[in-house]
C-alpha positions as CSV (number, residue, x, y, z in Angstrom):
1,M,-9.5,-23.9,-81.4
2,L,-6.5,-21.7,-82.2
3,R,-4.3,-24.7,-82.7
4,L,-6.9,-26.2,-85.1
5,F,-7.0,-23.0,-87.1
6,T,-3.2,-22.8,-87.3
7,L,-3.0,-26.4,-88.4
8,V,-5.6,-25.9,-91.1
9,A,-3.8,-22.7,-92.3
10,V,-0.5,-24.4,-92.5
11,G,-2.0,-27.4,-94.3
12,L,-3.5,-25.1,-96.9
13,L,-0.3,-23.2,-97.3
14,I,1.7,-26.4,-97.9
15,S,-0.8,-27.9,-100.3
16,S,-0.8,-24.7,-102.4
17,C,3.0,-24.8,-102.6
18,S,3.2,-28.4,-103.6
19,K,1.6,-27.9,-107.0
20,E,4.2,-28.2,-109.7
21,D,4.6,-25.2,-111.9
22,P,3.6,-26.3,-115.5
23,N,6.4,-24.1,-117.0
24,T,9.2,-25.9,-115.1
25,Q,9.2,-28.6,-117.7
26,L,10.0,-26.0,-120.3
27,S,13.5,-25.5,-119.0
28,T,14.5,-28.9,-120.4
29,V,13.3,-28.1,-124.0
30,D,16.1,-27.8,-126.6
31,L,15.0,-24.7,-128.4
32,H,17.6,-25.3,-131.2
33,G,15.6,-28.3,-132.2
34,S,16.2,-29.7,-135.6
35,L,16.0,-27.9,-138.9
36,V,13.8,-29.3,-141.7
37,I,13.2,-27.9,-145.1
38,D,10.1,-25.7,-145.2
39,Q,8.8,-26.8,-148.5
40,E,5.9,-24.3,-148.6
41,M,8.3,-21.3,-148.0
42,T,10.9,-22.7,-150.4
43,T,8.4,-23.0,-153.2
44,S,6.9,-19.6,-152.5
45,R,10.4,-17.9,-152.5
46,Q,11.5,-19.8,-155.6
47,S,8.4,-18.6,-157.5
48,Q,9.5,-15.1,-156.6
49,G,12.9,-15.8,-158.2
50,I,14.7,-16.2,-154.9
51,N,16.9,-19.4,-154.9
52,G,17.8,-21.5,-151.9
53,E,16.1,-23.7,-149.4
54,Y,14.3,-22.3,-146.4
55,Y,14.2,-24.2,-143.1
56,K,11.8,-24.4,-140.1
57,R,12.7,-25.3,-136.6
58,I,11.1,-28.4,-135.1
59,L,11.2,-28.9,-131.3
60,T,10.5,-32.1,-129.3
61,V,8.4,-31.3,-126.2
62,N,7.2,-34.2,-124.1
63,G,7.8,-36.6,-126.9
64,Q,5.7,-34.6,-129.4
65,E,7.3,-32.7,-132.3
66,M,6.1,-29.2,-133.0
67,T,7.3,-26.1,-134.8
68,L,8.7,-23.2,-132.8
69,A,5.7,-21.1,-133.6
70,D,3.3,-23.8,-132.2
71,F,5.5,-24.2,-129.1
72,I,5.2,-20.4,-128.4
73,K,1.4,-20.5,-129.0
74,Q,0.9,-23.4,-126.6
75,Y,3.5,-22.8,-123.9
76,C,4.3,-19.1,-124.1
77,P,1.1,-17.2,-125.0
78,D,2.1,-14.2,-122.8
79,T,4.5,-12.0,-124.7
80,N,5.5,-10.2,-121.4
81,T,6.6,-13.5,-119.7
82,R,9.7,-13.6,-117.6
83,N,10.1,-17.3,-118.1
84,E,13.7,-17.7,-119.5
85,T,12.8,-20.4,-121.9
86,C,9.9,-18.4,-123.4
87,V,12.1,-15.3,-123.7
88,K,14.7,-17.3,-125.6
89,A,12.0,-18.8,-127.8
90,Y,10.7,-15.4,-128.7
91,R,14.2,-14.2,-129.5
92,I,14.9,-17.2,-131.7
93,K,11.6,-16.8,-133.5
94,K,12.4,-13.2,-134.3
95,I,15.7,-14.3,-135.9
96,D,14.0,-17.2,-137.7
97,D,11.2,-15.0,-139.1
98,V,13.7,-12.9,-141.1
99,S,14.8,-15.5,-143.6
100,G,14.0,-18.9,-142.2
101,A,15.5,-20.9,-139.4
102,T,19.2,-20.9,-139.1
103,K,21.6,-23.1,-137.1
104,F,23.8,-20.1,-136.3
105,L,22.3,-18.3,-133.3
106,P,23.9,-15.7,-131.1
107,N,25.6,-16.8,-127.9
108,G,23.1,-17.4,-125.1
109,L,20.5,-18.8,-127.3
């Protein structure tokens, strides 16, 4: 009986460990993505008399394109996360929110 209990306990332990963490796929996401003109923001700023084009960051995740903000909403909803990719995404978003996406990011991002 004790052997059976031990065998069941080990089986449950192994099965719970074998589940893949859904955030492990995030480590392969290129957070720099590509920059495309944010036509809505550009038009809005030009109507205020501010010239220049404003960009938004587009990421490719699992073959699907999405903005950085959508990526954060979908994959990093917890602002207190310790996931390295999510932390970097929040830092990049903070920089991009100031004046649009930029290709010049600090080292480490």
